[in-house]
C-alpha positions as a Markdown table, in Angstrom:
| # | Residue | x | y | z |
|---|---|---|---|---|
| 1 | Unk | -63.5 | -100.5 | 5.6 |
| 2 | Unk | -64.5 | -97.0 | 6.4 |
| 3 | Unk | -60.9 | -96.0 | 7.2 |
| 4 | Unk | -59.4 | -97.7 | 4.5 |
| 5 | Unk | -61.9 | -96.0 | 2.1 |
| 6 | Unk | -61.0 | -92.6 | 3.6 |
| 7 | Unk | -57.5 | -93.2 | 3.6 |
| 8 | Unk | -57.7 | -93.9 | -0.1 |
| 9 | Unk | -59.6 | -91.2 | -0.8 |
| 10 | Unk | -57.0 | -89.1 | 0.9 |
| 11 | Unk | -54.1 | -90.3 | -0.5 |
| 12 | Unk | -55.6 | -90.0 | -4.0 |
| 13 | Unk | -56.2 | -86.2 | -3.5 |
| 14 | Unk | -52.1 | -86.3 | -2.6 |
| 15 | Unk | -51.1 | -88.0 | -5.6 |
| 16 | Unk | -52.6 | -85.1 | -7.7 |
| 17 | Unk | -49.4 | -83.0 | -8.8 |
| 18 | Unk | -50.7 | -79.3 | -8.2 |
| 19 | Unk | -51.8 | -80.2 | -4.3 |
| 20 | Unk | -50.0 | -82.8 | -3.3 |
| 21 | Unk | -47.7 | -80.8 | -1.4 |
| 22 | Unk | -50.2 | -79.8 | 1.1 |
| 23 | Unk | -52.1 | -83.6 | 0.8 |
| 24 | Unk | -48.4 | -85.2 | 1.5 |
| 25 | Unk | -47.8 | -82.8 | 4.9 |
| 26 | Unk | -51.4 | -83.8 | 6.0 |
| 27 | Unk | -50.9 | -87.6 | 6.3 |
| 28 | Unk | -47.6 | -87.3 | 7.3 |
| 29 | Unk | -49.2 | -85.1 | 10.2 |
| 30 | Unk | -51.5 | -87.6 | 10.4 |
| 31 | Unk | -49.3 | -91.0 | 10.9 |
| 32 | Unk | -47.6 | -89.3 | 12.9 |
| 33 | Unk | -50.1 | -87.9 | 15.4 |
| 34 | Unk | -52.7 | -91.3 | 15.1 |
| 35 | Unk | -49.5 | -92.7 | 17.6 |
| 36 | Unk | -51.1 | -90.8 | 20.4 |
| 37 | Unk | -54.5 | -89.8 | 18.8 |
| 38 | Unk | -55.7 | -87.3 | 21.4 |
| 39 | Unk | -58.8 | -84.7 | 20.7 |
| 40 | Unk | -56.5 | -82.0 | 19.9 |
| 41 | Unk | -54.3 | -84.2 | 17.8 |
| 42 | Unk | -57.4 | -85.2 | 16.1 |
| 43 | Unk | -58.6 | -81.5 | 15.4 |
| 44 | Unk | -55.2 | -80.2 | 13.8 |
| 45 | Unk | -55.3 | -83.3 | 11.3 |
| 46 | Unk | -58.8 | -82.2 | 10.2 |
| 47 | Unk | -57.5 | -78.9 | 10.0 |
| 48 | Unk | -55.1 | -79.8 | 7.7 |
| 49 | Unk | -57.0 | -81.7 | 5.3 |
| 50 | Unk | -59.8 | -79.3 | 5.5 |
| 51 | Unk | -57.3 | -77.1 | 4.7 |
| 52 | Unk | -55.9 | -78.7 | 1.8 |
| 53 | Unk | -59.4 | -79.5 | 0.5 |
| 54 | Unk | -61.2 | -76.2 | 0.8 |
| 55 | Unk | -57.9 | -74.3 | -0.8 |
| 56 | Unk | -57.5 | -76.9 | -3.8 |
| 57 | Unk | -61.6 | -76.0 | -3.9 |
| 58 | Unk | -60.7 | -72.7 | -4.5 |
| 59 | Unk | -62.8 | -72.3 | -1.0 |
| 60 | Unk | -61.7 | -69.4 | 1.6 |
| 61 | Unk | -60.4 | -71.3 | 4.9 |
| 62 | Unk | -58.8 | -68.7 | 7.9 |
| 63 | Unk | -55.1 | -69.5 | 8.6 |
| 64 | Unk | -54.3 | -71.8 | 11.4 |
| 65 | Unk | -50.8 | -72.1 | 12.5 |
| 66 | Unk | -49.3 | -74.7 | 15.3 |
| 67 | Unk | -49.7 | -72.2 | 17.7 |
| 68 | Unk | -53.3 | -71.2 | 17.6 |
| 69 | Unk | -56.2 | -73.1 | 19.3 |
| 70 | Unk | -58.2 | -75.2 | 18.1 |
| 71 | Unk | -61.3 | -72.6 | 18.9 |
| 72 | Unk | -59.1 | -70.0 | 17.5 |
| 73 | Unk | -58.6 | -71.8 | 14.1 |
| 74 | Unk | -62.4 | -72.7 | 13.7 |
| 75 | Unk | -63.6 | -69.6 | 14.9 |
| 76 | Unk | -63.8 | -67.7 | 12.2 |
| 77 | Unk | -64.7 | -70.6 | 9.6 |
| 78 | Unk | -68.1 | -70.2 | 7.9 |
| 79 | Unk | -70.9 | -72.8 | 7.2 |
| 80 | Unk | -68.9 | -74.8 | 4.1 |
| 81 | Unk | -65.5 | -74.7 | 6.2 |
| 82 | Unk | -66.9 | -75.8 | 9.7 |
| 83 | Unk | -68.8 | -78.6 | 7.7 |
| 84 | Unk | -65.5 | -80.2 | 5.9 |
| 85 | Unk | -63.2 | -79.8 | 9.2 |
| 86 | Unk | -66.1 | -81.4 | 11.1 |
| 87 | Unk | -66.3 | -84.2 | 8.5 |
| 88 | Unk | -62.7 | -84.4 | 8.4 |
| 89 | Unk | -62.4 | -85.0 | 12.1 |
| 90 | Unk | -64.5 | -88.3 | 12.0 |
| 91 | Unk | -62.5 | -89.1 | 8.7 |
| 92 | Unk | -59.4 | -88.7 | 10.5 |
| 93 | Unk | -59.9 | -91.0 | 13.7 |
| 94 | Unk | -61.4 | -93.6 | 11.5 |
| 95 | Unk | -58.3 | -93.7 | 8.9 |
| 96 | Unk | -56.0 | -93.2 | 12.5 |
| 97 | Unk | -58.3 | -96.7 | 13.6 |
| 98 | Unk | -57.2 | -98.1 | 10.1 |
| 99 | Unk | -54.0 | -97.6 | 10.6 |
| 100 | Unk | -53.1 | -99.0 | 13.7 |
| 101 | Unk | -55.4 | -101.8 | 12.6 |
| 102 | Unk | -53.4 | -102.3 | 10.2 |
| 103 | Unk | -50.0 | -101.5 | 12.1 |
| 104 | Unk | -51.2 | -104.1 | 13.9 |
| 105 | Unk | -51.8 | -107.2 | 11.8 |
| 106 | Unk | -48.4 | -106.2 | 10.4 |
| 107 | Unk | -46.6 | -106.8 | 13.8 |
| 108 | Unk | -48.8 | -110.1 | 14.2 |
| 109 | Unk | -48.0 | -111.4 | 11.2 |
| 110 | Unk | -44.1 | -110.8 | 11.6 |
| 111 | Unk | -44.4 | -112.5 | 15.2 |
| 112 | Unk | -46.1 | -115.5 | 13.4 |
| 113 | Unk | -43.4 | -115.5 | 10.8 |
| 114 | Unk | -40.2 | -115.4 | 13.4 |
| 115 | Unk | -42.6 | -117.9 | 15.4 |
| 116 | Unk | -42.7 | -120.5 | 12.6 |
| 117 | Unk | -39.0 | -120.2 | 11.9 |
| 118 | Unk | -37.8 | -120.5 | 15.2 |
| 119 | Unk | -39.9 | -123.5 | 15.7 |
| 120 | Unk | -38.8 | -124.9 | 12.4 |
| 121 | Unk | -35.5 | -124.2 | 13.9 |
| 122 | Unk | -36.4 | -126.3 | 17.3 |
| 123 | Unk | -38.0 | -129.5 | 15.3 |
| 124 | Unk | -34.5 | -129.4 | 13.1 |
| 125 | Unk | -32.3 | -129.6 | 16.5 |
| 126 | Unk | -35.1 | -132.0 | 18.4 |
| 127 | Unk | -34.9 | -134.6 | 15.4 |
| 128 | Unk | -30.7 | -134.3 | 15.2 |
| 129 | Unk | -31.2 | -134.4 | 18.8 |
| 130 | Unk | -33.1 | -137.6 | 18.7 |
| 131 | Unk | -30.8 | -138.7 | 15.7 |
| 132 | Unk | -27.7 | -138.5 | 18.5 |
| 133 | Unk | -29.8 | -140.2 | 21.3 |
| 134 | Unk | -30.3 | -143.2 | 19.1 |
| 135 | Unk | -26.9 | -143.8 | 18.3 |
| 136 | Unk | -25.5 | -143.3 | 21.4 |
| 137 | Unk | -28.2 | -145.8 | 22.5 |
| 138 | Unk | -27.2 | -147.9 | 19.6 |
| 139 | Unk | -23.4 | -147.7 | 20.8 |
| 140 | Unk | -24.6 | -148.3 | 24.4 |
| 141 | Unk | -25.6 | -151.6 | 23.4 |
| 142 | Unk | -22.6 | -152.3 | 21.7 |
| 143 | Unk | -20.5 | -151.7 | 24.9 |
| 144 | Unk | -22.7 | -153.5 | 26.5 |
| 145 | Unk | -22.8 | -156.3 | 24.5 |
| 146 | Unk | -18.9 | -156.2 | 24.2 |
| 147 | Unk | -19.0 | -156.3 | 28.2 |
| 148 | Unk | -21.1 | -158.8 | 28.5 |
| 149 | Unk | -18.8 | -160.9 | 25.8 |
| 150 | Unk | -15.9 | -160.2 | 28.4 |
| 151 | Unk | -16.8 | -161.3 | 31.0 |
| 152 | Unk | -18.3 | -164.7 | 29.8 |
| 153 | Unk | -15.3 | -165.3 | 28.1 |
| 154 | Unk | -13.3 | -163.8 | 30.8 |
């Protein structure tokens, strides 16, 4: 639930036209980073969200390039910026957990749907096979009766 709430909150920020590009990039990083969520990836996702949030709020945030270490990026932050980064660090994990759970649920639903369709197809094939077997049994019974009649009338 917490992950869902944080994702909706972050997506709400991304929908705002003036700051949409920053949030959109951060969300893309989150979606890509969740696949292999390491401590460094989680930190970089948190840095991206903190940067957007603080920038949107008119607060300073030290520039951080992709080649900078997380330590270098956080070293010169003031208390507000570091608190915001720390908050997003925690939220990034919750949001990723939610996204992964949602992805797993979607895959499970697709698998169940495919299994249900396959089962229905197999049930139809078994019913058709049963009808063929019943028809074959009737034909064999008729052939046997005919052969018995031929033998009796010989």
